[in-house]
C-alpha positions as CSV (number, residue, x, y, z in Angstrom):
1,M,23.6,-5.5,16.7
2,T,23.1,-9.2,17.4
3,H,21.0,-8.3,20.5
4,D,18.9,-6.0,18.4
5,L,18.3,-8.6,15.7
6,T,17.3,-11.2,18.3
7,Q,14.7,-8.8,19.8
8,A,13.5,-7.8,16.3
9,R,13.0,-11.5,15.3
10,A,11.1,-12.0,18.5
11,R,8.8,-9.1,17.7
12,H,8.3,-10.5,14.3
13,E,7.2,-13.8,15.7
14,D,4.6,-12.0,17.8
15,A,3.3,-10.0,14.8
16,P,-0.1,-10.5,13.2
17,K,0.0,-13.6,11.1
18,G,-0.8,-13.7,7.4
19,L,0.6,-10.4,6.1
20,A,2.5,-12.1,3.3
21,E,-0.4,-14.5,2.5
22,R,-2.9,-11.6,2.4
23,A,-0.6,-9.5,0.3
24,V,-0.4,-12.0,-2.6
25,L,-4.1,-12.4,-2.8
26,D,-4.7,-8.7,-3.3
27,P,-5.6,-8.0,-6.9
28,H,-4.0,-4.6,-6.7
29,R,-0.6,-5.9,-5.7
30,P,2.0,-5.5,-8.6
31,R,3.7,-8.6,-10.0
32,F,6.7,-7.2,-11.8
33,H,7.5,-4.2,-9.7
34,F,9.5,-4.8,-6.5
35,T,7.4,-4.9,-3.4
36,A,8.3,-6.0,0.1
37,P,7.1,-9.5,1.1
38,G,4.4,-7.8,3.2
39,G,3.9,-5.0,5.6
40,W,5.2,-1.5,4.9
41,L,7.7,-0.2,2.2
42,N,8.7,3.3,1.6
43,D,11.9,5.1,0.5
44,P,14.6,3.3,-1.6
45,N,17.9,3.4,0.4
46,G,21.5,2.4,0.0
47,L,21.1,1.9,-3.8
48,A,24.4,0.6,-5.1
49,H,26.0,-1.6,-7.8
50,W,28.6,-3.6,-5.7
51,D,30.8,-6.3,-7.2
52,G,28.4,-6.9,-10.0
53,V,25.3,-7.0,-7.8
54,Y,22.6,-4.3,-7.5
55,H,21.7,-3.7,-3.9
56,L,18.3,-2.2,-3.1
57,F,17.7,-1.4,0.6
58,Y,14.4,0.2,1.6
59,Q,12.4,1.5,4.5
60,Y,10.5,-1.5,5.8
61,N,8.1,-2.5,8.6
62,P,7.7,-6.3,8.6
63,L,5.2,-6.2,11.5
64,A,2.4,-4.2,9.9
65,A,1.3,-2.3,6.8
66,A,2.0,1.0,8.7
67,H,4.9,3.4,9.1
68,H,6.2,2.4,12.5
69,R,9.6,1.3,13.9
70,I,11.2,1.3,10.5
71,H,13.8,-1.3,9.6
72,W,16.0,-1.5,6.5
73,G,14.8,-4.3,4.1
74,H,17.3,-5.5,1.5
75,A,17.0,-7.1,-1.9
76,T,19.6,-8.0,-4.6
77,S,19.6,-8.4,-8.3
78,R,22.2,-9.0,-11.1
79,D,19.9,-7.7,-13.9
80,L,17.5,-5.1,-12.3
81,V,14.7,-7.5,-13.2
82,S,14.7,-10.5,-10.9
83,W,15.1,-9.8,-7.1
84,T,16.2,-11.9,-4.2
85,D,15.1,-11.0,-0.7
86,E,18.1,-10.7,1.7
87,P,18.3,-10.7,5.5
88,V,16.9,-7.5,7.1
89,A,19.9,-5.1,7.2
90,L,19.0,-2.7,10.1
91,V,16.5,-2.9,12.9
92,P,15.7,-0.3,15.5
93,G,17.8,-0.6,18.6
94,S,16.6,-1.6,22.0
95,E,18.3,1.6,23.1
96,G,20.3,4.4,21.5
97,P,19.7,6.9,18.8
98,D,17.7,4.7,16.5
99,R,15.4,3.0,19.0
100,D,12.3,4.4,17.2
101,G,13.5,3.7,13.6
102,C,16.4,3.4,11.2
103,W,15.4,6.0,8.6
104,S,16.7,6.8,5.2
105,G,20.3,6.8,4.1
106,V,23.0,5.6,1.7
107,L,25.6,3.0,1.1
108,V,29.2,4.0,0.5
109,D,32.5,2.2,-0.1
110,D,35.0,3.2,2.6
111,A,38.2,1.8,1.2
112,G,36.6,-1.6,0.7
113,T,34.3,-1.5,3.8
114,P,30.6,-1.2,2.9
115,T,29.2,1.5,5.2
116,L,25.7,2.7,5.7
117,V,25.0,6.3,6.7
118,Y,21.4,6.6,7.9
119,S,19.1,8.6,10.1
120,G,18.5,7.2,13.5
121,R,15.2,8.3,15.1
122,H,14.5,8.6,18.8
123,G,11.4,10.5,19.7
124,E,11.3,13.6,17.5
125,R,15.1,13.6,17.0
126,E,16.7,12.3,13.8
127,L,20.5,12.1,13.8
128,P,23.1,10.6,11.4
129,C,24.3,7.1,12.3
130,V,26.8,4.7,10.7
131,A,26.9,0.9,10.3
132,T,29.6,-1.2,8.6
133,G,28.9,-4.4,6.7
134,S,30.3,-7.8,5.9
135,P,31.8,-8.2,2.4
136,D,28.6,-9.8,1.1
137,L,26.5,-6.9,2.6
138,R,24.3,-9.4,4.5
139,S,25.2,-8.5,8.0
140,W,25.8,-5.1,9.6
141,R,27.3,-3.7,12.8
142,K,26.2,-0.3,14.1
143,D,29.0,2.0,15.2
144,P,29.1,2.3,19.0
145,A,29.8,6.1,18.7
146,N,26.4,6.7,17.0
147,P,25.1,9.3,16.4
148,V,28.1,10.6,14.4
149,I,26.6,14.1,14.4
150,A,25.3,14.9,17.9
151,A,22.9,17.7,16.9
152,P,21.7,19.7,13.9
153,P,23.0,23.2,13.2
154,E,21.6,25.9,15.4
155,G,18.4,27.5,14.3
156,D,14.7,26.9,14.0
157,L,14.7,23.9,11.7
158,T,11.7,22.0,10.3
159,A,13.6,18.6,10.2
160,F,17.1,17.1,9.9
161,R,17.3,13.7,8.1
162,D,18.2,11.8,5.0
163,H,21.7,11.7,3.5
164,C,23.8,12.0,0.4
165,V,27.5,11.1,0.9
166,W,30.4,11.0,-1.6
167,R,34.2,11.1,-1.7
168,E,35.7,14.3,-3.1
169,N,39.5,15.1,-3.3
170,G,40.2,12.6,-0.5
171,T,37.5,13.9,1.8
172,W,34.0,12.7,2.5
173,R,31.2,15.2,1.9
174,H,27.8,14.8,3.3
175,L,24.4,16.5,2.6
176,V,21.6,16.2,5.2
177,G,18.1,17.3,4.2
178,S,16.5,20.0,6.3
179,G,14.6,23.3,6.2
180,I,14.9,26.6,8.0
181,R,11.5,27.6,9.4
182,G,10.1,30.7,7.7
183,V,12.8,30.6,5.0
184,G,12.7,27.3,3.0
185,G,14.1,23.9,2.5
186,T,17.8,23.3,2.4
187,A,20.6,20.8,2.4
188,F,23.3,21.2,5.0
189,L,26.9,20.3,4.0
190,Y,29.4,18.5,6.2
191,E,33.0,17.2,5.7
192,S,34.8,14.3,7.3
193,E,38.0,12.3,7.0
194,D,36.5,9.1,8.4
195,L,32.7,9.2,8.2
196,R,32.6,9.7,12.0
197,D,33.9,13.1,12.9
198,W,32.0,15.6,10.8
199,R,32.7,19.4,10.4
200,Y,29.7,21.6,9.5
201,V,30.3,23.7,6.4
202,G,27.0,25.4,5.9
203,P,23.9,25.2,3.6
204,L,24.7,24.1,0.1
205,L,21.5,25.8,-1.2
206,T,18.4,27.2,0.4
207,G,15.0,27.4,-1.3
208,D,12.1,29.8,-0.8
209,A,9.0,28.4,0.9
210,S,7.1,31.7,0.5
211,S,7.5,32.0,-3.2
212,G,4.4,30.1,-4.1
213,T,2.2,27.1,-3.4
214,A,2.5,23.4,-4.1
215,A,0.9,24.0,-7.5
216,D,3.7,26.4,-8.5
217,L,7.0,25.3,-10.0
218,D,9.0,27.8,-8.0
219,W,7.7,26.4,-4.7
220,T,10.3,24.1,-3.1
221,G,8.7,23.3,0.2
222,T,9.6,23.9,3.9
223,M,11.9,20.9,4.0
224,W,14.0,18.9,1.5
225,E,13.9,15.2,1.9
226,C,16.2,12.6,0.3
227,V,18.6,15.0,-1.3
228,D,20.7,13.5,-4.1
229,L,23.6,15.4,-5.8
230,F,25.1,14.0,-8.9
231,R,26.7,15.0,-12.2
232,I,25.4,13.7,-15.5
233,D,26.7,14.5,-19.0
234,G,28.6,17.5,-17.6
235,A,25.6,19.0,-15.7
236,D,25.2,19.0,-11.9
237,I,21.8,17.9,-10.6
238,L,20.5,18.5,-7.1
239,A,17.4,16.4,-6.6
240,F,15.1,16.5,-3.6
241,S,11.6,15.8,-2.4
242,A,9.6,18.8,-1.4
243,W,7.9,18.4,1.9
244,D,5.6,20.8,3.7
245,E,5.2,20.5,7.5
246,G,4.2,16.8,7.4
247,T,2.4,16.8,4.0
248,T,4.5,15.3,1.2
249,H,4.2,16.8,-2.3
250,Y,6.6,15.9,-5.1
251,P,10.2,15.4,-6.2
252,L,12.0,18.3,-7.9
253,Y,15.5,18.9,-9.1
254,W,17.7,21.8,-9.8
255,T,20.1,22.0,-12.8
256,G,23.1,24.1,-12.0
257,R,26.7,24.1,-11.0
258,Y,28.3,22.6,-7.9
259,E,31.6,24.3,-7.0
260,G,33.3,24.6,-3.6
261,D,30.7,24.6,-0.9
262,T,27.7,25.9,-2.9
263,F,25.3,24.9,-5.6
264,T,24.4,27.7,-8.0
265,P,21.1,26.8,-9.6
266,D,20.1,27.5,-13.2
267,A,16.5,26.2,-13.3
268,L,14.1,24.1,-11.3
269,H,12.2,21.2,-12.8
270,R,9.7,18.5,-11.8
271,L,11.3,15.0,-11.7
272,D,8.0,13.1,-12.1
273,Y,4.6,14.5,-13.0
274,G,2.9,12.0,-10.7
275,Q,3.9,14.2,-7.8
276,R,3.8,12.2,-4.6
277,Y,3.4,8.9,-6.5
278,F,7.1,9.0,-7.3
279,Y,8.7,10.1,-4.1
280,A,12.0,10.0,-2.2
281,P,14.0,8.9,-5.3
282,Q,17.6,7.7,-5.0
283,S,20.1,7.1,-7.7
284,T,23.5,5.4,-8.3
285,R,26.0,5.0,-11.1
286,D,26.4,1.4,-12.1
287,A,29.4,-0.3,-13.5
288,R,28.2,0.5,-17.1
289,G,28.3,4.2,-16.3
290,R,24.5,4.5,-16.2
291,R,22.7,6.7,-13.7
292,V,20.0,4.3,-12.4
293,M,17.1,5.7,-10.2
294,F,14.3,4.2,-8.1
295,G,11.5,6.0,-6.4
296,W,8.7,5.1,-3.9
297,L,5.3,4.7,-5.4
298,Q,3.0,5.7,-2.6
299,E,-0.5,4.3,-2.1
300,G,-3.7,6.1,-3.2
301,R,-6.1,4.2,-0.9
302,D,-7.1,4.6,2.7
303,K,-5.5,3.1,5.8
304,D,-8.3,0.6,6.3
305,A,-7.9,-0.8,2.8
306,I,-4.1,-1.0,3.3
307,A,-4.4,-2.8,6.6
308,A,-6.8,-5.3,5.1
309,A,-4.5,-6.0,2.2
310,G,-1.5,-6.6,4.5
311,W,1.0,-4.6,2.4
312,C,1.7,-1.0,1.5
313,G,4.1,0.7,-0.9
314,V,5.7,-0.2,-4.3
315,M,9.2,0.5,-5.6
316,S,9.2,2.1,-9.0
317,L,10.7,0.3,-11.9
318,P,14.4,1.1,-12.3
319,R,15.0,4.1,-14.6
320,V,18.0,5.2,-16.6
321,V,18.4,8.9,-16.3
322,T,20.2,10.9,-18.9
323,L,20.5,14.6,-19.9
324,G,18.1,15.6,-22.7
325,A,18.8,18.0,-25.5
326,D,16.7,20.6,-23.7
327,G,19.0,20.5,-20.6
328,Q,16.4,18.6,-18.5
329,L,16.6,15.0,-17.3
330,A,15.2,12.3,-19.6
331,Q,14.0,9.1,-18.0
332,A,13.3,5.6,-19.4
333,P,12.9,2.2,-17.9
334,V,16.1,0.2,-17.9
335,P,16.3,-1.9,-21.1
336,E,16.7,-5.1,-19.1
337,L,12.9,-5.0,-18.4
338,A,12.3,-6.3,-21.9
339,R,13.2,-9.7,-20.6
340,L,9.8,-10.0,-19.0
341,R,7.9,-9.4,-22.3
342,R,5.7,-12.2,-23.5
343,D,3.1,-12.6,-26.3
344,A,3.9,-9.6,-28.5
345,V,1.1,-7.9,-30.4
346,R,2.0,-5.4,-33.2
347,T,-0.8,-3.6,-35.0
348,G,1.3,-1.9,-37.7
349,A,0.7,1.7,-38.7
350,F,-2.7,3.3,-39.0
351,T,-4.2,6.8,-39.1
352,M,-7.1,8.0,-37.0
353,A,-9.5,10.7,-38.1
354,D,-10.9,13.3,-35.7
355,G,-13.3,11.8,-33.1
356,T,-12.6,8.2,-33.9
357,H,-12.0,5.3,-31.5
358,V,-10.0,2.2,-32.1
359,G,-10.5,-0.7,-29.7
360,L,-7.4,-3.0,-29.6
361,D,-9.1,-6.3,-28.9
362,D,-5.8,-8.2,-29.1
363,V,-4.3,-6.1,-26.3
364,S,-5.8,-6.4,-22.8
365,G,-4.6,-7.1,-19.3
366,D,-3.4,-5.7,-16.0
367,Q,0.3,-6.6,-16.6
368,L,1.3,-4.9,-19.8
369,D,4.1,-3.0,-21.5
370,I,2.9,-0.8,-24.3
371,E,5.1,1.2,-26.8
372,T,3.7,3.5,-29.4
373,T,4.8,6.3,-31.6
374,L,2.2,8.9,-32.3
375,R,2.2,11.9,-34.7
376,I,-0.4,14.5,-33.6
377,A,-1.6,17.4,-35.7
378,P,-1.5,20.9,-34.2
379,G,-4.4,21.3,-31.8
380,G,-5.0,17.6,-31.6
381,S,-4.6,14.9,-29.0
382,A,-4.5,11.1,-28.6
383,R,-6.0,9.3,-25.6
384,L,-4.7,5.9,-24.8
385,V,-7.4,4.1,-22.7
386,V,-6.2,1.3,-20.4
387,R,-7.9,-0.9,-17.7
388,E,-11.3,-0.3,-19.3
389,S,-14.3,-2.4,-18.3
390,A,-16.6,-3.9,-20.9
391,D,-19.3,-1.3,-20.1
392,G,-16.9,1.6,-19.8
393,S,-17.7,2.3,-16.2
394,E,-14.1,2.1,-15.3
395,R,-11.2,3.3,-17.4
396,T,-7.9,5.1,-17.1
397,V,-7.0,7.6,-19.8
398,I,-3.5,8.7,-20.8
399,E,-3.6,11.8,-23.0
400,V,-0.9,13.4,-25.1
401,S,-1.9,16.7,-26.7
402,R,-0.3,19.2,-29.0
403,A,-1.1,22.9,-28.7
404,A,-2.6,24.8,-31.7
405,D,0.8,26.5,-32.2
406,G,2.3,23.1,-32.8
407,I,5.2,23.8,-30.5
408,T,4.2,22.8,-27.0
409,G,2.6,19.6,-25.7
410,T,1.0,18.2,-22.5
411,L,1.0,14.8,-20.9
412,S,-2.1,14.1,-18.8
413,L,-3.4,11.2,-16.7
414,H,-7.1,11.1,-16.1
415,R,-8.1,8.9,-13.2
416,E,-11.6,10.2,-12.6
417,T,-13.1,6.9,-13.8
418,S,-10.2,4.6,-12.9
419,S,-12.2,3.1,-10.0
420,L,-15.7,2.8,-8.8
421,D,-14.4,2.9,-5.3
422,P,-15.0,6.5,-4.1
423,S,-12.4,6.3,-1.4
424,V,-9.4,6.1,-3.7
425,D,-7.5,9.1,-5.0
426,S,-8.7,10.1,-8.5
427,E,-7.1,13.5,-9.1
428,P,-5.6,14.0,-12.5
429,R,-1.9,14.5,-13.1
430,Y,-0.3,16.4,-15.9
431,G,2.9,18.2,-17.1
432,E,4.6,19.8,-20.1
433,L,5.6,17.5,-22.9
434,P,8.6,18.4,-25.2
435,L,7.8,18.0,-28.9
436,T,9.7,18.0,-32.1
437,G,8.5,20.0,-35.1
438,D,6.5,17.1,-36.5
439,G,4.6,16.5,-33.2
440,A,5.9,13.0,-32.7
441,V,5.5,11.4,-29.3
442,D,7.2,8.3,-28.2
443,L,4.9,6.9,-25.5
444,R,5.6,3.9,-23.2
445,V,3.1,2.8,-20.6
446,L,3.7,0.0,-18.1
447,I,0.7,-1.3,-16.3
448,D,1.2,-3.6,-13.2
449,H,-2.2,-3.9,-11.4
450,S,-2.3,-0.8,-9.3
451,A,1.1,0.5,-10.4
452,L,1.2,2.7,-13.5
453,E,4.3,4.3,-15.0
454,I,4.2,6.5,-18.1
455,F,7.1,7.8,-20.2
456,A,6.6,10.3,-23.0
457,N,9.5,11.9,-24.9
458,G,11.7,11.5,-21.8
459,R,9.2,12.8,-19.3
460,A,7.8,10.5,-16.6
461,L,4.5,10.2,-14.8
462,A,3.9,7.5,-12.2
463,A,0.6,7.0,-10.3
464,R,-1.6,4.3,-8.7
465,I,-5.0,3.1,-9.9
466,Y,-7.5,0.7,-8.2
467,P,-10.1,-0.7,-10.6
468,T,-12.8,-2.7,-8.9
469,R,-14.1,-4.7,-11.9
470,P,-12.3,-7.9,-12.9
471,D,-13.0,-7.2,-16.5
472,A,-11.3,-3.7,-16.4
473,L,-8.6,-5.0,-18.8
474,G,-9.4,-3.3,-22.1
475,V,-7.1,-1.1,-24.2
476,G,-8.0,1.4,-26.9
477,I,-7.1,4.8,-28.6
478,R,-9.3,7.8,-29.2
479,A,-8.3,10.7,-31.4
480,A,-9.1,14.4,-31.4
481,G,-7.8,15.8,-34.6
482,I,-5.7,13.7,-37.0
483,V,-3.5,11.2,-35.2
484,A,-1.0,9.0,-37.1
485,V,-0.1,5.9,-35.1
486,E,3.2,4.9,-36.6
487,R,3.6,1.8,-34.5
488,F,1.8,0.2,-31.6
489,D,3.5,-2.7,-29.8
490,A,2.3,-4.4,-26.7
491,W,3.4,-7.3,-24.5
492,R,2.1,-9.2,-21.5
493,M,4.7,-8.9,-18.7
494,A,5.7,-12.0,-16.8
495,A,5.3,-12.0,-13.0
496,L,8.3,-12.0,-10.7
497,F,6.4,-12.7,-7.5
498,D,3.5,-15.1,-7.4
499,G,3.5,-16.7,-4.0
500,P,4.1,-15.5,-0.4
501,R,7.7,-14.6,0.6
502,P,9.1,-14.7,4.1
503,L,8.7,-11.4,5.9
504,W,12.0,-12.0,7.7
505,P,14.4,-13.7,5.2
């Protein structure tokens, strides 16, 4: 591993200069979401709460803002708010099974020894590998026996990568994401006594790739990436990211029952209505017993813009995941994020008549945390407008609506006018919104330059926006039907990262 690190540092010294410097100058770069110092970031990996410290590893390329020869970046936090860059944990080998990349995986505690299980990539092959760490998790040694699984199960598979590993009744269990061509995505189950010698058990569950399209809720892709199995409030959850022959789509999860060697599903749900903008999520249980989850917020601009900016990819804000009264997952930002709030603005309660617009002149910016409680009449809707320019040519609209029957609701994000740049993604996003009998919606919106995360009655929608106008900072509300605004609170959010950071800590 020392040889690999030496070579990696040498490659870093030869890399194009100024990635980190260019990154901090980009007006679209978030300031309170975690981002890599520069270059490329994708999946969260090895998420763990270890000896009072949160460890976030992630897929990282410090050499360019492109997905190539992936390393494992590493950052730590004691509060899930402020982050410290740590030494790069894994680098592709000069030879061996991970010479083309150290792909996604997990961190487990093997009787006190921190151990990473990850996918090593060589050519088109991705196979499970293991590395053990120092007590402070800052240095790592790859196992000389890698790969620890020499080949995937027999059959025509779409892929074989990404890992979920846990200890059960004195035995290690291990899910590897995959897909059976012509059948559907799956997660293969393995068992081991020592994390090195694995016995294949069989598919835990297999989806049906022919049951619909990416627009249908019963479609689960041709391959399952980043599988995550956990129990929460007595319910078993099997989360995964649906992938279709090289085109990513969105994260989903099954509720059901895990027993023995199988998972019996009850229902399939969307994990985030932003689809690909919240991808490859990973979760962990912290010392407080909370289920904490991160996801990768992908870009919505083209490769040329990414290369010019010198960075790519944002980590979502950490989310606390619980089981809602309706049996689905409820998500909210961790409460610790409130420490970043500054300059509170509280409007008090007011009621809006049909067709009215209220401009909130005291609330503006591109680093905001907004909380509001809305009560919407049947058949009505409220539109929260953010990042609006003075002339209205750019604006992003978050809509919560209540059906005429008063029972069902919809959360929608309209990005058609978010940017005057025609090359950025502007497709709308939407999903079902649970409502109580009085039509109340608890809405929280976090705006961090190009990163946007929305939470409404426990449902989440993450996306990216790229306004071009420097005055695209305005906030307002529009009503269709009667809308009672019971509270509207907003804060400016402090920046965590202001200056360049070393690409290779």
